[in-house]
PLY file of the C-alpha trace (Angstrom):
ply
format ascii 1.0
element vertex 233
property float x
property float y
property float z
element edge 232
property int vertex1
property int vertex2
end_header
-32.73 8.21 -27.10
-36.04 6.71 -27.64
-37.03 5.35 -24.04
-39.52 2.94 -23.26
-40.48 2.79 -19.58
-42.81 -0.07 -18.49
-46.54 1.46 -17.29
-46.06 2.50 -13.89
-42.42 1.40 -13.92
-41.67 3.61 -10.77
-44.73 2.31 -8.79
-44.10 -1.07 -9.66
-42.76 -2.65 -6.97
-42.74 -6.12 -4.83
-42.19 -6.32 -0.81
-41.66 -8.67 1.71
-41.76 -7.05 5.73
-41.08 -8.27 8.84
-41.63 -6.40 12.01
-39.35 -6.86 14.90
-37.46 -4.96 18.04
-33.50 -4.63 18.55
-32.22 -5.26 21.92
-32.31 -1.78 22.46
-36.16 -1.85 22.32
-36.06 0.16 18.83
-38.94 -1.50 16.72
-38.23 -1.53 13.16
-39.59 -2.89 9.59
-37.75 -4.23 6.98
-39.18 -3.94 3.66
-37.88 -4.69 0.10
-38.61 -3.15 -3.11
-37.70 -2.72 -6.55
-38.38 -0.53 -9.53
-37.62 -1.62 -13.23
-37.80 -0.03 -16.87
-37.65 -0.92 -20.32
-35.65 1.18 -22.66
-34.69 1.01 -26.30
-30.58 0.83 -26.96
-28.91 3.59 -28.43
-25.81 2.18 -29.24
-24.76 -1.11 -30.90
-20.85 -2.18 -32.15
-20.44 -3.32 -35.20
-17.22 -5.54 -35.88
-15.80 -5.38 -39.50
-13.13 -7.54 -40.84
-11.35 -7.37 -44.05
-9.52 -10.40 -45.43
-7.24 -10.51 -48.41
-7.92 -14.45 -48.35
-11.48 -14.24 -48.77
-11.18 -12.25 -52.47
-8.27 -14.75 -53.49
-6.14 -11.66 -54.05
-8.71 -9.71 -56.49
-8.47 -6.71 -53.69
-5.51 -5.77 -51.85
-5.81 -4.20 -48.58
-5.84 -1.04 -49.59
-8.61 -1.61 -52.29
-10.71 -3.23 -49.14
-10.11 -0.07 -47.08
-11.35 2.11 -50.04
-14.35 -0.32 -50.27
-14.99 0.17 -46.71
-14.62 4.05 -46.72
-16.99 4.35 -49.58
-19.47 2.33 -47.65
-19.21 4.13 -44.90
-19.82 7.58 -46.43
-22.58 6.18 -48.27
-24.28 5.09 -45.12
-23.43 8.79 -43.70
-21.21 7.69 -40.74
-18.44 9.75 -39.28
-15.83 7.42 -39.83
-13.23 9.52 -37.62
-15.53 9.26 -34.61
-17.46 6.27 -35.11
-14.63 3.84 -36.44
-11.88 2.48 -34.83
-9.08 -0.36 -35.69
-9.24 -3.29 -33.28
-6.52 -5.54 -34.88
-4.37 -6.18 -37.69
-2.12 -9.45 -38.50
-1.08 -11.38 -41.56
-0.95 -14.70 -42.43
0.34 -16.99 -45.32
-1.39 -20.10 -47.05
-0.17 -23.37 -48.17
1.30 -21.76 -51.23
3.07 -19.59 -48.92
1.01 -16.69 -49.93
0.85 -13.40 -47.60
-2.31 -12.31 -46.84
-3.52 -9.10 -44.45
-6.26 -8.91 -42.28
-7.71 -5.76 -40.31
-10.45 -5.78 -38.06
-12.30 -2.69 -37.33
-15.30 -1.80 -34.66
-18.01 0.61 -35.70
-20.45 2.28 -33.24
-23.85 3.17 -34.09
-26.76 4.83 -32.79
-29.82 2.86 -33.47
-31.19 -0.39 -35.50
-31.99 1.69 -38.52
-28.14 3.07 -38.81
-26.64 -0.78 -38.30
-29.37 -1.50 -41.10
-28.08 1.10 -43.36
-24.27 0.02 -43.13
-24.99 -3.78 -43.37
-26.30 -2.89 -46.51
-23.93 -0.46 -47.78
-21.36 -2.95 -46.78
-22.53 -5.96 -48.49
-23.04 -3.72 -51.81
-18.99 -3.21 -51.76
-18.83 -7.11 -51.48
-17.92 -6.68 -47.58
-19.75 -9.53 -45.66
-17.37 -10.25 -42.78
-19.53 -8.32 -40.50
-21.88 -8.78 -36.99
-23.08 -6.97 -34.54
-21.32 -7.51 -31.18
-23.04 -5.73 -28.40
-25.64 -3.08 -27.73
-26.17 -0.73 -24.77
-27.63 2.58 -23.24
-25.42 5.34 -23.28
-26.92 7.30 -20.12
-27.74 3.69 -18.32
-26.03 5.26 -15.34
-28.81 8.26 -15.02
-31.47 5.78 -15.82
-30.16 3.28 -12.92
-29.86 6.15 -10.49
-33.60 7.13 -11.02
-34.42 3.53 -10.82
-32.98 3.24 -7.33
-34.43 6.19 -6.04
-37.47 4.90 -7.09
-36.84 1.65 -5.34
-36.50 3.63 -2.45
-39.41 5.68 -2.76
-41.37 2.28 -3.15
-40.14 0.90 -0.19
-40.95 3.77 1.89
-44.69 4.22 0.70
-44.69 0.46 1.62
-43.32 0.83 4.98
-45.75 3.82 5.88
-48.86 1.36 4.83
-47.78 -1.58 6.49
-47.25 0.51 9.35
-50.10 2.53 9.07
-52.34 -0.81 9.18
-51.24 -0.85 13.01
-52.04 2.73 13.65
-48.55 3.53 13.43
-45.86 5.23 11.38
-42.05 5.16 10.55
-39.28 7.07 11.41
-35.74 7.68 9.57
-34.12 4.68 7.62
-31.90 2.59 10.01
-30.16 0.77 7.12
-30.46 0.68 3.30
-28.87 -2.68 1.43
-28.32 -2.31 -2.58
-28.71 -5.27 -4.80
-26.78 -5.86 -8.20
-28.35 -4.42 -10.90
-30.28 -6.61 -13.15
-29.60 -6.07 -16.66
-31.02 -8.20 -19.29
-32.25 -8.02 -23.12
-30.58 -5.93 -26.06
-30.19 -9.03 -28.19
-30.23 -8.59 -32.02
-32.28 -10.06 -34.09
-32.90 -10.41 -37.85
-36.36 -10.27 -38.56
-37.95 -10.64 -41.59
-40.45 -8.06 -43.35
-42.58 -8.07 -47.07
-41.48 -5.73 -49.46
-43.75 -5.73 -52.87
-41.58 -4.85 -56.11
-41.85 -1.56 -57.24
-44.37 -2.30 -60.15
-46.21 -4.76 -58.51
-49.50 -6.10 -59.89
-51.94 -8.35 -58.52
-50.15 -11.59 -58.87
-46.44 -10.34 -58.18
-44.40 -12.20 -55.87
-42.96 -10.77 -52.39
-39.59 -10.52 -51.54
-38.35 -11.17 -47.75
-35.64 -8.67 -46.61
-33.63 -9.30 -43.72
-34.36 -6.44 -41.13
-31.84 -5.53 -37.99
-34.12 -4.88 -34.61
-32.67 -4.15 -31.06
-34.31 -5.82 -28.41
-35.49 -3.64 -25.86
-32.85 -3.53 -22.44
-34.87 -4.09 -18.85
-33.06 -2.65 -15.70
-34.15 -3.37 -12.58
-32.83 -1.98 -9.36
-33.80 -3.42 -5.96
-33.26 -2.16 -2.42
-33.80 -3.35 1.12
-34.76 -0.63 3.94
-34.80 -0.99 7.53
-37.23 1.66 8.66
-37.74 3.07 12.74
-41.16 1.90 13.63
-42.67 4.79 15.69
-45.10 3.72 18.72
-48.75 4.39 17.86
-50.47 7.81 18.21
-52.49 7.71 21.78
0 1
1 2
2 3
3 4
4 5
5 6
6 7
7 8
8 9
9 10
10 11
11 12
12 13
13 14
14 15
15 16
16 17
17 18
18 19
19 20
20 21
21 22
22 23
23 24
24 25
25 26
26 27
27 28
28 29
29 30
30 31
31 32
32 33
33 34
34 35
35 36
36 37
37 38
38 39
39 40
40 41
41 42
42 43
43 44
44 45
45 46
46 47
47 48
48 49
49 50
50 51
51 52
52 53
53 54
54 55
55 56
56 57
57 58
58 59
59 60
60 61
61 62
62 63
63 64
64 65
65 66
66 67
67 68
68 69
69 70
70 71
71 72
72 73
73 74
74 75
75 76
76 77
77 78
78 79
79 80
80 81
81 82
82 83
83 84
84 85
85 86
86 87
87 88
88 89
89 90
90 91
91 92
92 93
93 94
94 95
95 96
96 97
97 98
98 99
99 100
100 101
101 102
102 103
103 104
104 105
105 106
106 107
107 108
108 109
109 110
110 111
111 112
112 113
113 114
114 115
115 116
116 117
117 118
118 119
119 120
120 121
121 122
122 123
123 124
124 125
125 126
126 127
127 128
128 129
129 130
130 131
131 132
132 133
133 134
134 135
135 136
136 137
137 138
138 139
139 140
140 141
141 142
142 143
143 144
144 145
145 146
146 147
147 148
148 149
149 150
150 151
151 152
152 153
153 154
154 155
155 156
156 157
157 158
158 159
159 160
160 161
161 162
162 163
163 164
164 165
165 166
166 167
167 168
168 169
169 170
170 171
171 172
172 173
173 174
174 175
175 176
176 177
177 178
178 179
179 180
180 181
181 182
182 183
183 184
184 185
185 186
186 187
187 188
188 189
189 190
190 191
191 192
192 193
193 194
194 195
195 196
196 197
197 198
198 199
199 200
200 201
201 202
202 203
203 204
204 205
205 206
206 207
207 208
208 209
209 210
210 211
211 212
212 213
213 214
214 215
215 216
216 217
217 218
218 219
219 220
220 221
221 222
222 223
223 224
224 225
225 226
226 227
227 228
228 229
229 230
230 231
231 232
């Protein structure tokens, strides 16, 4: 998966600190810190709906499913692995004609594959599609790495603060973890300009839609209480 970390993501932190002393006369310092990274989604879910009613009876559900199979094959999709049936039902119109509906969910691995699939579906006259969501398959590993980085940031800042008083820090007395911040990952249809194959100086350009996934920003925050050791004499 293509992963883009913020420059110095593991060194980025903001902190607040307070010095205090408990009733047991054990001095401590509280430090809050975070670590953040931006990653490119490596999974997306496309919803594909087949409706007999859309084509006014021109194609049966069997024919629509064949068209779907052709589109996915042309897009290089492993349908057995990536495609699943989400729901199916029937309905009737005012003339009591019965139509079938089927909705599938397809998992793709990047924006380029999503674009290829959408184009292939359009070529087969299957236009009831939308990208539902994007995510990172190894989100847990990224999140865990950021938690470790946030803890290290807190410890580093605590040492700096204690050192300014010619003191040092001891063991962590308490670690508080805040819920992950997870934002971004939107799907955008941007526009790119493409010249015609036989372009000349005055040839017109045409705007073509292009699927792109926004980066996902993940942030982990902690608050840690460190024992504050007395100044060396």
